[in-house]
N, CA, C and O atoms as a GROMACS GRO file, in nm:
protein
  296
    1MET      N    1  11.564   8.386   4.408
    1MET     CA    2  11.590   8.456   4.531
    1MET      C    3  11.706   8.554   4.514
    1MET      O    4  11.742   8.621   4.611
    2ASP      N    5  11.763   8.564   4.397
    2ASP     CA    6  11.876   8.653   4.373
    2ASP      C    7  11.829   8.798   4.363
    2ASP      O    8  11.735   8.828   4.290
    3GLY      N    9  11.895   8.885   4.436
    3GLY     CA   10  11.872   9.027   4.421
    3GLY      C   11  11.739   9.079   4.472
    3GLY      O   12  11.697   9.188   4.431
    4THR      N   13  11.673   9.007   4.558
    4THR     CA   14  11.547   9.054   4.613
    4THR      C   15  11.559   9.070   4.764
    4THR      O   16  11.660   9.033   4.823
    5PHE      N   17  11.456   9.124   4.823
    5PHE     CA   18  11.452   9.139   4.968
    5PHE      C   19  11.454   9.003   5.036
    5PHE      O   20  11.507   8.989   5.147
    6TRP      N   21  11.399   8.903   4.971
    6TRP     CA   22  11.391   8.770   5.033
    6TRP      C   23  11.529   8.710   5.055
    6TRP      O   24  11.544   8.623   5.141
    7ALA      N   25  11.628   8.753   4.981
    7ALA     CA   26  11.763   8.699   4.996
    7ALA      C   27  11.826   8.741   5.129
    7ALA      O   28  11.909   8.668   5.183
    8ILE      N   29  11.789   8.855   5.181
    8ILE     CA   30  11.848   8.903   5.306
    8ILE      C   31  11.762   8.866   5.427
    8ILE      O   32  11.806   8.884   5.541
    9LEU      N   33  11.644   8.816   5.405
    9LEU     CA   34  11.553   8.784   5.515
    9LEU      C   35  11.609   8.681   5.613
    9LEU      O   36  11.597   8.703   5.734
   10PRO      N   37  11.671   8.569   5.570
   10PRO     CA   38  11.725   8.474   5.669
   10PRO      C   39  11.832   8.537   5.759
   10PRO      O   40  11.836   8.508   5.878
   11ALA      N   41  11.916   8.622   5.703
   11ALA     CA   42  12.019   8.687   5.784
   11ALA      C   43  11.957   8.784   5.884
   11ALA      O   44  11.999   8.790   6.000
   12LEU      N   45  11.857   8.858   5.841
   12LEU     CA   46  11.790   8.950   5.932
   12LEU      C   47  11.720   8.876   6.044
   12LEU      O   48  11.722   8.920   6.159
   13ILE      N   49  11.657   8.764   6.012
   13ILE     CA   50  11.590   8.684   6.115
   13ILE      C   51  11.691   8.630   6.214
   13ILE      O   52  11.668   8.633   6.335
   14ALA      N   53  11.804   8.581   6.165
   14ALA     CA   54  11.907   8.527   6.254
   14ALA      C   55  11.963   8.636   6.346
   14ALA      O   56  11.981   8.613   6.465
   15ILE      N   57  11.989   8.753   6.292
   15ILE     CA   58  12.042   8.863   6.373
   15ILE      C   59  11.940   8.908   6.476
   15ILE      O   60  11.973   8.928   6.593
   16PHE      N   61  11.816   8.925   6.433
   16PHE     CA   62  11.711   8.968   6.524
   16PHE      C   63  11.691   8.868   6.637
   16PHE      O   64  11.682   8.906   6.754
   17LEU      N   65  11.685   8.739   6.604
   17LEU     CA   66  11.667   8.638   6.708
   17LEU      C   67  11.787   8.630   6.801
   17LEU      O   68  11.771   8.608   6.921
   18ALA      N   69  11.907   8.646   6.748
   18ALA     CA   70  12.027   8.643   6.833
   18ALA      C   71  12.027   8.759   6.932
   18ALA      O   72  12.062   8.742   7.048
   19LEU      N   73  11.987   8.876   6.886
   19LEU     CA   74  11.980   8.991   6.977
   19LEU      C   75  11.867   8.976   7.078
   19LEU      O   76  11.879   9.018   7.192
   20LEU      N   77  11.758   8.917   7.035
   20LEU     CA   78  11.641   8.903   7.121
   20LEU      C   79  11.659   8.794   7.226
   20LEU      O   80  11.627   8.815   7.343
   21THR      N   81  11.711   8.679   7.186
   21THR     CA   82  11.718   8.564   7.276
   21THR      C   83  11.855   8.543   7.339
   21THR      O   84  11.866   8.469   7.437
   22LYS      N   85  11.959   8.605   7.285
   22LYS     CA   86  12.098   8.585   7.329
   22LYS      C   87  12.145   8.441   7.309
   22LYS      O   88  12.240   8.398   7.375
   23GLU      N   89  12.081   8.367   7.220
   23GLU     CA   90  12.121   8.231   7.185
   23GLU      C   91  12.160   8.231   7.037
   23GLU      O   92  12.075   8.230   6.949
   24VAL      N   93  12.290   8.232   7.013
   24VAL     CA   94  12.340   8.250   6.878
   24VAL      C   95  12.317   8.126   6.792
   24VAL      O   96  12.272   8.137   6.678
   25TYR      N   97  12.348   8.008   6.846
   25TYR     CA   98  12.339   7.886   6.766
   25TYR      C   99  12.196   7.856   6.722
   25TYR      O  100  12.173   7.822   6.606
   26SER      N  101  12.102   7.867   6.812
   26SER     CA  102  11.963   7.840   6.773
   26SER      C  103  11.912   7.948   6.678
   26SER      O  104  11.829   7.919   6.591
   27SER      N  105  11.958   8.070   6.693
   27SER     CA  106  11.918   8.177   6.601
   27SER      C  107  11.974   8.153   6.461
   27SER      O  108  11.904   8.174   6.362
   28LEU      N  109  12.100   8.109   6.454
   28LEU     CA  110  12.158   8.077   6.323
   28LEU      C  111  12.086   7.960   6.258
   28LEU      O  112  12.064   7.960   6.137
   29PHE      N  113  12.049   7.860   6.338
   29PHE     CA  114  11.975   7.747   6.284
   29PHE      C  115  11.840   7.792   6.229
   29PHE      O  116  11.797   7.745   6.124
   30CYS      N  117  11.772   7.882   6.299
   30CYS     CA  118  11.644   7.934   6.248
   30CYS      C  119  11.665   8.009   6.117
   30CYS      O  120  11.582   7.999   6.026
   31GLY      N  121  11.773   8.083   6.106
   31GLY     CA  122  11.804   8.152   5.981
   31GLY      C  123  11.830   8.054   5.868
   31GLY      O  124  11.790   8.078   5.754
   32ILE      N  125  11.899   7.944   5.898
   32ILE     CA  126  11.924   7.840   5.798
   32ILE      C  127  11.794   7.776   5.752
   32ILE      O  128  11.775   7.752   5.633
   33VAL      N  129  11.705   7.748   5.847
   33VAL     CA  130  11.576   7.687   5.812
   33VAL      C  131  11.494   7.781   5.725
   33VAL      O  132  11.434   7.738   5.626
   34VAL      N  133  11.490   7.908   5.760
   34VAL     CA  134  11.414   8.005   5.680
   34VAL      C  135  11.474   8.016   5.540
   34VAL      O  136  11.400   8.022   5.441
   35GLY      N  137  11.606   8.019   5.530
   35GLY     CA  138  11.671   8.024   5.399
   35GLY      C  139  11.642   7.902   5.314
   35GLY      O  140  11.619   7.913   5.194
   36ALA      N  141  11.644   7.784   5.377
   36ALA     CA  142  11.613   7.661   5.303
   36ALA      C  143  11.467   7.660   5.259
   36ALA      O  144  11.437   7.616   5.148
   37LEU      N  145  11.378   7.707   5.344
   37LEU     CA  146  11.237   7.713   5.305
   37LEU      C  147  11.217   7.808   5.187
   37LEU      O  148  11.142   7.778   5.095
   38LEU      N  149  11.283   7.923   5.191
   38LEU     CA  150  11.270   8.018   5.080
   38LEU      C  151  11.330   7.962   4.952
   38LEU      O  152  11.275   7.983   4.844
   39ALA      N  153  11.440   7.892   4.963
   39ALA     CA  154  11.507   7.839   4.843
   39ALA      C  155  11.429   7.725   4.780
   39ALA      O  156  11.442   7.701   4.660
   40ASN      N  157  11.350   7.655   4.859
   40ASN     CA  158  11.277   7.538   4.808
   40ASN      C  159  11.127   7.562   4.797
   40ASN      O  160  11.050   7.466   4.795
   41GLY      N  161  11.085   7.684   4.790
   41GLY     CA  162  10.944   7.714   4.769
   41GLY      C  163  10.855   7.673   4.885
   41GLY      O  164  10.742   7.630   4.863
   42PHE      N  165  10.903   7.686   5.007
   42PHE     CA  166  10.830   7.654   5.130
   42PHE      C  167  10.788   7.508   5.136
   42PHE      O  168  10.686   7.475   5.198
   43ASN      N  169  10.866   7.420   5.073
   43ASN     CA  170  10.842   7.276   5.081
   43ASN      C  171  10.928   7.222   5.196
   43ASN      O  172  11.051   7.221   5.185
   44PRO      N  173  10.865   7.177   5.306
   44PRO     CA  174  10.944   7.136   5.423
   44PRO      C  175  11.029   7.012   5.400
   44PRO      O  176  11.137   7.000   5.457
   45VAL      N  177  10.982   6.919   5.316
   45VAL     CA  178  11.060   6.797   5.291
   45VAL      C  179  11.185   6.830   5.212
   45VAL      O  180  11.294   6.783   5.246
   46GLU      N  181  11.171   6.908   5.106
   46GLU     CA  182  11.286   6.947   5.026
   46GLU      C  183  11.382   7.035   5.107
   46GLU      O  184  11.504   7.027   5.091
   47SER      N  185  11.326   7.118   5.193
   47SER     CA  186  11.411   7.203   5.277
   47SER      C  187  11.493   7.119   5.374
   47SER      O  188  11.611   7.146   5.395
   48PHE      N  189  11.430   7.018   5.432
   48PHE     CA  190  11.503   6.928   5.522
   48PHE      C  191  11.613   6.855   5.446
   48PHE      O  192  11.724   6.840   5.497
   49ASN      N  193  11.583   6.809   5.325
   49ASN     CA  194  11.685   6.742   5.244
   49ASN      C  195  11.799   6.836   5.210
   49ASN      O  196  11.916   6.796   5.211
   50THR      N  197  11.767   6.960   5.180
   50THR     CA  198  11.871   7.058   5.149
   50THR      C  199  11.962   7.081   5.269
   50THR      O  200  12.084   7.084   5.256
   51ILE      N  201  11.902   7.096   5.386
   51ILE     CA  202  11.982   7.118   5.507
   51ILE      C  203  12.064   6.994   5.540
   51ILE      O  204  12.182   7.005   5.574
   52ALA      N  205  12.003   6.876   5.529
   52ALA     CA  206  12.072   6.753   5.567
   52ALA      C  207  12.183   6.717   5.469
   52ALA      O  208  12.292   6.679   5.511
   53ILE      N  209  12.157   6.729   5.340
   53ILE     CA  210  12.255   6.684   5.241
   53ILE      C  211  12.359   6.793   5.215
   53ILE      O  212  12.479   6.767   5.228
   54LYS      N  213  12.316   6.912   5.179
   54LYS     CA  214  12.411   7.018   5.144
   54LYS      C  215  12.473   7.083   5.268
   54LYS      O  216  12.584   7.136   5.261
   55GLY      N  217  12.404   7.079   5.378
   55GLY     CA  218  12.455   7.145   5.497
   55GLY      C  219  12.534   7.056   5.590
   55GLY      O  220  12.617   7.105   5.666
   56LEU      N  221  12.509   6.926   5.586
   56LEU     CA  222  12.576   6.836   5.680
   56LEU      C  223  12.666   6.734   5.614
   56LEU      O  224  12.782   6.721   5.653
   57SER      N  225  12.615   6.662   5.514
   57SER     CA  226  12.693   6.551   5.460
   57SER      C  227  12.804   6.598   5.365
   57SER      O  228  12.914   6.542   5.370
   58GLU      N  229  12.780   6.696   5.281
   58GLU     CA  230  12.884   6.743   5.189
   58GLU      C  231  13.003   6.807   5.261
   58GLU      O  232  13.116   6.779   5.223
   59PRO      N  233  12.982   6.891   5.363
   59PRO     CA  234  13.100   6.943   5.434
   59PRO      C  235  13.179   6.835   5.507
   59PRO      O  236  13.301   6.844   5.516
   60VAL      N  237  13.111   6.733   5.558
   60VAL     CA  238  13.183   6.623   5.624
   60VAL      C  239  13.265   6.547   5.522
   60VAL      O  240  13.378   6.507   5.552
   61ALA      N  241  13.211   6.525   5.403
   61ALA     CA  242  13.286   6.456   5.298
   61ALA      C  243  13.406   6.539   5.255
   61ALA      O  244  13.513   6.484   5.229
   62ASP      N  245  13.390   6.670   5.246
   62ASP     CA  246  13.503   6.757   5.211
   62ASP      C  247  13.610   6.752   5.319
   62ASP      O  248  13.729   6.749   5.289
   63LEU      N  249  13.567   6.750   5.444
   63LEU     CA  250  13.662   6.743   5.554
   63LEU      C  251  13.737   6.611   5.553
   63LEU      O  252  13.857   6.607   5.582
   64ALA      N  253  13.668   6.502   5.519
   64ALA     CA  254  13.734   6.372   5.511
   64ALA      C  255  13.838   6.371   5.401
   64ALA      O  256  13.947   6.316   5.418
   65GLY      N  257  13.807   6.431   5.288
   65GLY     CA  258  13.904   6.438   5.178
   65GLY      C  259  14.028   6.517   5.216
   65GLY      O  260  14.140   6.478   5.184
   66ILE      N  261  14.008   6.628   5.285
   66ILE     CA  262  14.122   6.709   5.330
   66ILE      C  263  14.204   6.632   5.432
   66ILE      O  264  14.327   6.636   5.430
   67SER      N  265  14.137   6.561   5.523
   67SER     CA  266  14.208   6.483   5.624
   67SER      C  267  14.292   6.373   5.561
   67SER      O  268  14.406   6.351   5.602
   68ILE      N  269  14.236   6.304   5.463
   68ILE     CA  270  14.312   6.198   5.394
   68ILE      C  271  14.432   6.258   5.322
   68ILE      O  272  14.542   6.201   5.326
   69PHE      N  273  14.414   6.371   5.258
   69PHE     CA  274  14.525   6.437   5.190
   69PHE      C  275  14.636   6.474   5.289
   69PHE      O  276  14.754   6.456   5.259
   70LEU      N  277  14.598   6.526   5.405
   70LEU     CA  278  14.699   6.564   5.504
   70LEU      C  279  14.772   6.444   5.560
   70LEU      O  280  14.892   6.452   5.588
   71VAL      N  281  14.702   6.332   5.577
   71VAL     CA  282  14.768   6.210   5.625
   71VAL      C  283  14.868   6.159   5.521
   71VAL      O  284  14.979   6.119   5.556
   72ILE      N  285  14.828   6.161   5.395
   72ILE     CA  286  14.918   6.116   5.288
   72ILE      C  287  15.038   6.211   5.276
   72ILE      O  288  15.150   6.168   5.251
   73LEU      N  289  15.012   6.340   5.295
   73LEU     CA  290  15.118   6.439   5.285
   73LEU      C  291  15.224   6.419   5.394
   73LEU      O  292  15.342   6.448   5.373
   74GLY      N  293  15.181   6.370   5.507
   74GLY     CA  294  15.278   6.338   5.612
   74GLY      C  295  15.266   6.432   5.724
   74GLY      O  296  15.340   6.421   5.822
   0.00000   0.00000   0.00000
């Protein structure tokens, strides 16, 4: 997906939907879903795993690590 038109498609979809519906969060989510589908060869199960694991659980784990560091720091 590097360097092709398909790389910009999720962003264009998110912008178009945000302008059309005036709902930014749902438009961004649609852009994320389209990007995950493109990255995983239109496999919905792998796309869901990508969104759930890389999009939700890893940032929460990073946030927990930063929070623990800040508590230890004082």
